[in-house]
C-alpha positions as CSV (number, residue, x, y, z in Angstrom):
1,M,-1.3,15.1,0.7
2,V,-2.2,12.3,3.1
3,R,-5.0,10.5,1.5
4,L,-7.8,8.9,3.4
5,W,-10.0,6.1,2.4
6,I,-10.2,2.0,1.8
7,I,-8.5,0.9,-0.8
8,L,-9.2,-2.4,-2.0
9,T,-6.6,-3.7,-4.3
10,L,-7.8,-7.1,-5.0
11,S,-6.4,-10.2,-6.9
12,M,-8.5,-13.0,-8.9
13,C,-9.2,-16.5,-7.7
14,S,-12.2,-18.6,-7.7
15,F,-13.3,-22.3,-5.5
16,L,-15.7,-24.7,-6.1
17,S,-18.8,-24.7,-4.3
18,N,-21.0,-27.3,-3.5
19,A,-24.2,-25.2,-3.5
20,N,-26.7,-26.2,-5.6
21,T,-28.6,-22.0,-5.0
22,D,-27.5,-19.7,-7.5
23,I,-26.1,-16.5,-6.5
24,S,-25.1,-15.5,-10.0
25,G,-26.0,-11.3,-10.0
26,D,-24.8,-7.8,-9.0
27,W,-25.2,-7.2,-5.2
28,Q,-24.6,-3.4,-4.3
29,G,-24.3,-2.3,-0.7
30,E,-23.0,0.7,1.8
31,L,-20.2,0.4,4.0
32,K,-20.4,2.7,7.2
33,V,-16.9,3.2,7.4
34,Q,-17.3,5.9,10.0
35,E,-19.9,8.6,11.0
36,G,-20.4,10.3,7.6
37,M,-18.3,8.1,5.5
38,V,-20.7,5.2,3.5
39,L,-18.8,3.7,0.6
40,P,-21.1,1.7,-2.0
41,L,-19.4,-1.4,-2.6
42,V,-21.1,-3.5,-5.7
43,L,-20.5,-7.5,-5.9
44,H,-20.9,-8.9,-9.1
45,L,-20.8,-13.1,-9.0
46,S,-20.2,-14.9,-12.0
47,K,-20.7,-18.3,-12.7
48,T,-18.7,-21.3,-14.3
49,G,-19.9,-24.7,-13.5
50,D,-20.0,-25.5,-9.8
51,T,-16.8,-22.7,-9.7
52,Y,-17.9,-18.4,-8.6
53,Q,-15.3,-15.5,-9.8
54,A,-16.0,-12.0,-8.9
55,T,-15.1,-8.7,-8.9
56,L,-15.6,-5.6,-6.4
57,D,-16.6,-1.7,-7.4
58,S,-16.1,0.9,-5.0
59,P,-18.1,3.8,-7.2
60,S,-17.2,6.5,-5.2
61,Q,-13.9,5.5,-5.2
62,G,-13.9,5.5,-8.5
63,A,-12.8,2.1,-8.6
64,T,-14.3,-1.0,-11.5
65,N,-13.9,-4.6,-12.2
66,I,-11.5,-5.1,-8.8
67,P,-10.9,-9.3,-8.7
68,V,-11.7,-10.7,-5.5
69,N,-9.4,-13.5,-4.2
70,L,-10.6,-16.0,-3.6
71,V,-14.7,-16.8,-3.3
72,T,-16.1,-20.3,-1.0
73,F,-20.1,-20.6,-1.4
74,D,-21.4,-23.5,0.8
75,A,-25.0,-22.8,0.9
76,P,-26.6,-20.2,2.7
77,E,-22.9,-19.2,3.9
78,L,-20.5,-16.6,1.2
79,M,-17.1,-16.3,2.1
80,L,-14.5,-14.1,0.4
81,D,-10.8,-13.7,1.3
82,I,-9.3,-10.7,0.2
83,Q,-5.5,-11.5,1.3
84,A,-4.1,-8.7,-0.1
85,I,-5.4,-6.6,1.9
86,G,-6.1,-8.5,4.9
87,A,-10.0,-8.1,4.2
88,K,-12.6,-10.9,4.2
89,Y,-16.7,-10.7,4.1
90,E,-18.3,-13.3,5.7
91,G,-22.2,-13.6,4.9
92,T,-25.5,-15.5,5.1
93,V,-27.3,-15.9,1.9
94,S,-31.7,-15.2,1.4
95,S,-33.2,-15.1,-1.9
96,A,-33.1,-11.4,-1.7
97,K,-29.8,-10.2,0.4
98,I,-26.7,-10.9,1.7
99,E,-26.2,-10.5,5.4
100,G,-22.5,-10.1,7.0
101,T,-19.4,-8.2,8.1
102,F,-16.8,-6.6,6.2
103,S,-13.5,-7.4,8.1
104,Q,-10.0,-6.0,7.5
105,M,-6.9,-4.6,9.4
106,G,-8.2,-5.4,12.9
107,R,-11.4,-3.3,12.1
108,S,-15.2,-5.0,11.1
109,F,-18.3,-3.2,9.5
110,P,-21.7,-4.3,8.8
111,L,-22.3,-4.6,5.1
112,T,-26.0,-5.6,3.4
113,L,-25.7,-6.4,-0.2
114,M,-29.3,-6.6,-1.8
115,R,-29.8,-7.2,-5.5
116,Q,-28.7,-4.1,-7.4
117,T,-31.2,-2.7,-9.5
118,S,-31.2,-0.7,-12.4
119,T,-31.6,2.5,-10.8
120,Q,-28.5,1.8,-8.7
121,A,-26.9,0.7,-12.2
122,K,-27.7,3.7,-13.8
123,A,-26.9,5.7,-11.0
124,N,-23.3,4.2,-11.2
125,K,-22.5,4.7,-14.0
126,D,-23.3,8.1,-13.9
127,A,-21.4,8.7,-11.0
128,M,-18.5,7.2,-13.0
129,A,-18.8,10.0,-15.8
130,R,-15.7,11.6,-16.0
131,P,-17.1,14.4,-19.0
132,Q,-13.9,16.3,-18.8
133,E,-11.3,13.4,-19.8
134,P,-10.1,14.9,-23.7
135,E,-10.0,11.9,-26.4
136,P,-8.2,11.8,-29.6
137,P,-7.7,13.0,-32.4
138,Y,-6.4,15.5,-31.0
139,P,-5.7,19.2,-32.1
140,Y,-2.2,19.0,-31.0
141,H,1.0,16.3,-31.4
142,V,0.7,14.3,-28.7
143,E,4.3,12.6,-28.3
144,E,5.7,9.3,-25.6
145,V,9.2,10.4,-24.0
146,T,11.7,8.9,-22.2
147,V,13.7,11.5,-20.0
148,T,17.6,10.2,-18.2
149,H,17.7,10.8,-14.7
150,I,20.0,13.9,-14.6
151,S,21.9,12.3,-11.4
152,E,20.7,8.7,-11.4
153,D,20.8,5.5,-12.9
154,F,17.1,5.5,-14.1
155,S,14.7,7.1,-16.4
156,L,11.2,8.8,-16.2
157,A,9.0,8.1,-18.7
158,G,6.1,10.6,-20.0
159,T,4.2,12.4,-22.4
160,L,5.0,15.7,-24.1
161,T,1.7,17.4,-25.8
162,L,3.0,20.0,-28.6
163,P,0.3,22.8,-30.0
164,D,-0.1,22.3,-33.5
165,D,1.7,25.6,-34.7
166,E,5.2,26.4,-35.4
167,G,7.5,26.5,-32.5
168,P,9.4,27.3,-30.5
169,F,6.6,27.2,-27.8
170,P,6.5,28.3,-23.6
171,A,6.4,24.7,-21.8
172,A,5.1,23.6,-18.4
173,I,6.5,20.7,-16.6
174,L,3.3,19.3,-13.8
175,I,4.9,17.7,-10.9
176,T,2.4,15.6,-9.0
177,G,1.3,15.3,-5.3
178,S,2.2,12.9,-2.4
179,G,2.1,9.3,-2.9
180,P,3.2,7.2,-6.3
181,Q,1.5,8.8,-8.9
182,D,1.2,7.9,-12.6
183,R,1.6,10.9,-15.5
184,D,-2.5,11.5,-15.2
185,E,-2.0,11.9,-11.5
186,T,-5.0,9.0,-11.8
187,L,-7.5,9.5,-8.9
188,A,-10.7,8.7,-7.6
189,G,-11.5,7.9,-11.5
190,H,-10.0,11.1,-12.7
191,K,-7.3,12.4,-14.6
192,P,-6.5,16.0,-13.6
193,F,-3.1,16.4,-15.1
194,K,-4.3,14.9,-18.8
195,V,-6.6,17.5,-18.5
196,I,-4.9,19.8,-17.1
197,A,-2.5,19.2,-20.3
198,D,-5.3,19.2,-22.9
199,Y,-6.2,23.0,-22.2
200,L,-2.9,24.3,-21.8
201,T,-1.3,23.0,-25.1
202,R,-5.1,23.9,-26.8
203,Q,-3.7,28.0,-25.7
204,G,-0.8,27.8,-27.6
205,I,1.6,26.2,-24.2
206,A,4.0,22.4,-24.7
207,V,3.2,20.8,-21.2
208,L,5.5,17.3,-19.8
209,R,4.1,15.0,-17.6
210,A,6.1,12.0,-16.3
211,D,5.0,9.1,-14.2
212,D,7.5,9.4,-10.7
213,R,9.8,7.1,-10.2
214,G,9.2,3.9,-9.8
215,V,5.2,4.4,-11.1
216,A,4.4,3.0,-14.5
217,G,6.8,3.3,-17.4
218,S,8.8,5.1,-14.8
219,G,12.3,3.4,-13.1
220,G,13.9,4.0,-10.1
221,T,12.3,3.7,-6.9
222,F,9.5,5.2,-5.3
223,E,9.7,4.1,-1.6
224,G,12.7,5.8,0.2
225,A,12.5,8.9,-1.5
226,T,12.5,12.3,-0.1
227,L,11.4,15.5,-1.5
228,E,14.6,16.8,-2.2
229,D,15.0,13.3,-4.6
230,F,11.7,14.1,-6.4
231,A,12.4,17.5,-7.0
232,T,16.1,16.0,-8.8
233,D,12.9,14.3,-10.8
234,V,12.0,17.7,-11.8
235,A,15.7,19.0,-13.1
236,S,15.4,16.0,-15.1
237,L,12.1,16.8,-17.0
238,Y,13.5,20.7,-16.8
239,Q,16.9,19.6,-18.4
240,Y,14.5,17.9,-20.9
241,L,12.8,20.5,-22.6
242,S,16.0,22.7,-22.4
243,D,17.8,20.1,-25.5
244,R,14.4,20.1,-27.5
245,S,14.4,22.9,-29.9
246,D,10.9,22.9,-30.3
247,I,10.9,24.6,-26.4
248,E,11.6,28.5,-25.5
249,T,14.1,27.4,-23.2
250,D,13.6,31.2,-21.4
251,Q,9.9,30.3,-21.4
252,I,10.0,26.8,-19.0
253,G,7.9,26.7,-15.8
254,L,6.6,25.1,-13.3
255,I,2.9,23.7,-11.8
256,G,2.8,22.1,-9.0
257,H,0.2,20.6,-7.1
258,S,-0.2,19.4,-3.4
259,E,3.4,17.9,-3.1
260,G,4.1,19.8,-6.1
261,G,3.8,22.9,-4.9
262,M,6.7,21.5,-2.5
263,T,8.9,19.7,-4.5
264,G,8.8,22.6,-7.4
265,P,10.1,25.3,-5.4
266,L,12.9,23.2,-3.5
267,F,13.8,22.7,-8.0
268,A,13.4,26.2,-8.9
269,M,15.3,27.2,-5.6
270,E,18.5,26.0,-7.7
271,Q,17.9,26.6,-11.4
272,D,18.1,30.4,-11.8
273,N,16.4,29.7,-15.6
274,V,12.8,28.5,-14.2
275,A,10.3,31.5,-15.7
276,W,7.4,31.6,-13.3
277,M,5.5,28.5,-10.6
278,V,1.6,28.3,-10.4
279,L,1.3,26.4,-7.2
280,L,-1.8,24.5,-7.0
281,A,-3.2,23.8,-3.2
282,A,0.4,24.1,-2.1
283,P,1.3,25.1,1.9
284,G,2.1,28.3,3.1
285,V,2.7,27.1,6.4
286,S,5.5,24.3,7.8
287,G,4.8,21.1,6.4
288,R,4.6,20.4,10.0
289,E,1.4,22.7,10.3
290,V,-0.1,21.4,7.4
291,W,-0.3,18.0,8.5
292,L,-1.7,18.3,12.4
293,T,-4.3,21.1,10.7
294,Q,-5.3,17.8,8.5
295,Q,-5.0,15.5,11.7
296,R,-7.6,17.8,13.7
297,D,-10.4,19.2,10.4
298,F,-10.8,15.4,9.2
299,A,-11.7,14.5,12.9
300,E,-13.8,17.4,13.4
301,A,-15.4,17.0,9.6
302,Y,-15.7,13.1,10.2
303,G,-17.4,13.6,13.6
304,A,-14.5,12.9,16.6
305,P,-15.7,14.4,20.1
306,D,-12.6,16.2,20.2
307,P,-11.2,17.5,17.3
308,D,-8.1,19.4,19.2
309,A,-6.7,15.9,20.5
310,A,-5.8,14.2,17.4
311,Y,-3.8,17.7,16.7
312,S,-2.8,17.3,20.7
313,V,-1.7,13.6,20.6
314,M,0.1,13.5,16.8
315,A,2.6,16.9,18.1
316,K,3.4,15.0,20.9
317,A,3.7,11.6,18.6
318,L,5.8,14.0,16.1
319,E,7.8,15.5,18.8
320,L,8.8,12.3,20.0
321,A,10.1,11.5,16.0
322,E,12.0,14.7,16.1
323,K,14.1,13.6,18.9
324,D,15.1,10.6,17.2
325,H,12.7,7.9,18.9
326,S,12.3,4.7,16.4
327,E,9.1,3.9,14.5
328,D,8.3,0.8,16.7
329,E,8.4,3.6,19.7
330,V,6.1,6.3,18.1
331,F,3.4,3.9,17.2
332,A,3.9,2.4,21.2
333,F,3.0,6.2,21.9
334,L,-0.2,6.1,19.7
335,I,-1.4,2.8,20.7
336,A,-1.2,3.8,24.7
337,Q,-3.5,7.3,23.5
338,G,-5.9,4.9,22.1
339,L,-5.4,5.1,17.6
340,P,-6.2,2.3,16.1
341,E,-3.2,-0.3,15.4
342,Q,-3.7,0.1,11.3
343,S,-3.7,3.9,12.0
344,A,-0.7,3.8,14.5
345,R,1.5,2.5,12.3
346,M,0.9,4.2,9.4
347,N,1.0,7.8,11.1
348,A,3.9,5.9,13.0
349,R,6.5,5.2,9.6
350,F,5.2,8.8,8.3
351,M,6.4,10.7,10.4
352,T,9.8,8.6,10.9
353,G,10.3,7.7,8.0
354,P,12.3,9.3,4.7
355,W,9.6,10.9,2.9
356,G,7.8,11.9,5.5
357,S,10.5,13.5,7.3
358,S,11.4,15.8,4.6
359,F,7.9,16.4,4.2
360,L,7.5,17.8,8.0
361,R,11.1,19.8,7.3
362,Y,9.3,21.8,4.5
363,D,9.8,25.5,5.8
364,P,8.1,27.5,2.8
365,A,9.7,30.5,4.5
366,A,13.0,29.6,3.6
367,V,12.4,28.5,0.0
368,L,9.1,31.0,-1.4
369,P,10.5,34.4,-1.0
370,T,14.1,33.3,-2.1
371,L,12.6,32.8,-5.5
372,S,12.6,35.9,-8.3
373,I,10.2,34.5,-10.6
374,P,6.4,35.5,-10.9
375,V,4.4,33.2,-9.2
376,L,0.3,31.9,-8.8
377,A,-0.7,30.6,-6.1
378,V,-4.3,28.9,-6.5
379,Y,-6.6,27.1,-3.4
380,G,-10.3,25.4,-3.3
381,E,-11.7,27.4,-0.9
382,K,-13.1,23.9,0.3
383,D,-9.8,22.3,0.6
384,S,-10.2,19.7,3.6
385,Q,-6.8,18.8,2.9
386,V,-4.4,21.8,2.3
387,A,-7.0,24.5,3.9
388,A,-6.9,27.8,1.5
389,M,-7.0,30.5,4.5
390,P,-3.8,29.6,6.8
391,N,-1.9,29.0,3.4
392,A,-3.1,31.4,1.1
393,K,-2.1,34.0,4.0
394,G,1.0,32.2,4.5
395,I,2.5,32.6,1.5
396,Q,1.4,35.9,1.5
397,D,2.6,37.1,4.9
398,L,5.8,35.4,3.5
399,Y,5.9,37.2,0.3
400,K,5.4,41.0,2.7
401,K,7.7,40.2,5.1
402,S,10.3,40.3,2.1
403,N,9.4,43.0,0.1
404,N,8.7,40.4,-3.0
405,T,6.0,41.6,-5.2
406,L,6.0,38.8,-7.6
407,L,3.0,36.9,-6.5
408,T,-0.3,36.2,-7.0
409,V,-2.8,34.6,-4.7
410,K,-6.5,33.3,-6.1
411,T,-8.8,31.6,-3.3
412,Q,-11.6,29.7,-6.1
413,P,-15.0,29.3,-4.4
414,A,-16.8,25.8,-3.5
415,L,-13.2,24.1,-5.2
416,N,-11.8,21.0,-3.3
417,H,-8.3,20.2,-3.5
418,L,-8.2,18.5,-6.6
419,F,-10.2,21.9,-8.2
420,Q,-13.5,20.2,-8.3
421,H,-17.2,22.4,-7.5
422,A,-18.0,20.2,-3.6
423,E,-20.3,20.1,-0.8
424,S,-18.3,19.1,2.0
425,G,-14.9,19.0,0.2
426,L,-14.1,15.9,2.5
427,P,-11.7,13.2,-0.2
428,D,-14.5,10.8,0.4
429,E,-16.3,13.0,-2.2
430,Y,-13.6,13.0,-5.0
431,A,-15.0,10.4,-7.2
432,R,-19.0,11.2,-6.8
433,I,-17.7,14.2,-8.6
434,T,-18.0,14.2,-12.2
435,E,-16.1,17.2,-13.0
436,T,-12.5,16.7,-13.0
437,F,-10.4,20.0,-12.5
438,D,-12.3,23.6,-12.8
439,E,-12.6,25.1,-16.8
440,A,-12.9,28.5,-14.6
441,T,-9.4,27.7,-12.5
442,L,-8.4,26.2,-16.2
443,A,-8.4,29.6,-17.9
444,L,-6.8,30.9,-15.4
445,M,-4.0,29.3,-15.8
446,A,-3.7,29.6,-19.3
447,D,-4.2,33.2,-19.1
448,W,-1.9,34.4,-16.8
449,I,1.1,31.7,-18.0
450,L,0.4,33.5,-21.1
451,R,1.1,36.9,-19.9
452,Q,4.6,35.5,-18.1
453,Q,5.7,36.2,-21.9
454,P,7.9,38.3,-23.3
């Protein structure tokens, strides 16, 4: 779902320094973004002649070797100009530390950098470990594929993994969550779809995963696309598998994570031959309610004095958007309610834009109970983005009302939105956890899918 963290995307350059002091080396500090949320940052400075270059790591975001746009050092003053995200760092250098201010999008945060210790460097390296990520050689076949879109003039790039056996095989299509995602659903240094594909293929299930439209190797444009558009991308992948002789065409199922648990059902409503569906952290209530609840829950988790006010303000803004008020009008309302400019603009754009509007309109009551296929819905107990209790209950209630008995719901203890074992379940924790995807949930999915085979 909507992910909340500072995204540091910087381009590289350098600047001539007139200073004699050498500040080369590794510096580390903590950026306190808000109460309860601290981002460690590591600045790597190197010097060629009189010229400094820099890269930045954000270990808790899974980001390393981020190039800095401009480095200016006129001792004792240091400035990092980060034009790509409208940010900069200005600090004063002493022999042991750099004291200064990190500014981004109208907000400023104190940031003191100290020479990085070997203990800190090891801790950062350990935090970036991803022991579950599969490495070649694989005990199965890996095929890079190009999938022609069924209704638009572009192709999707993907990876198909096939068991090392004689086919035809049952198959799963992996469907990504919100935002532009690559085929591995890479997030916070993790590649959950690569881990899922590896596990299922070892169990005898072929798996197709693809870059979203407009991402990495795929054509098309992501910006402005709706849930309905993404459903046609799923249809294209489904058609591709249906045309292959090594795939059991009546045993092709869907695995949708988060927003993928909305896109998948929208496609399955139009395709009677989908064999089964696994929903991972999928909405069991309306998109509108998922999003508003998320605003309240994040406000509470990060120490806001009145979390219900966040829900109320966003609900009122959403009513304006639903009455066809423009982005600027919704933005003006949110500014009047005291939201920071960046947050107000982002939320106004989401509420009035094509993708946000389609997300907010989504109603599982009009989709899920109509499906006459087996469905496994799995939730993480500590999910802070699609809360387990209301969404698991919501989907169960929908099926009960329609007397549809094809649903299995499981809530996995101590897991977050990415199905990692977590403490808080909040997004800033994702990259600090070395586990990519819970093994028990992988086994649950594989066993359930194999039981659906005739």
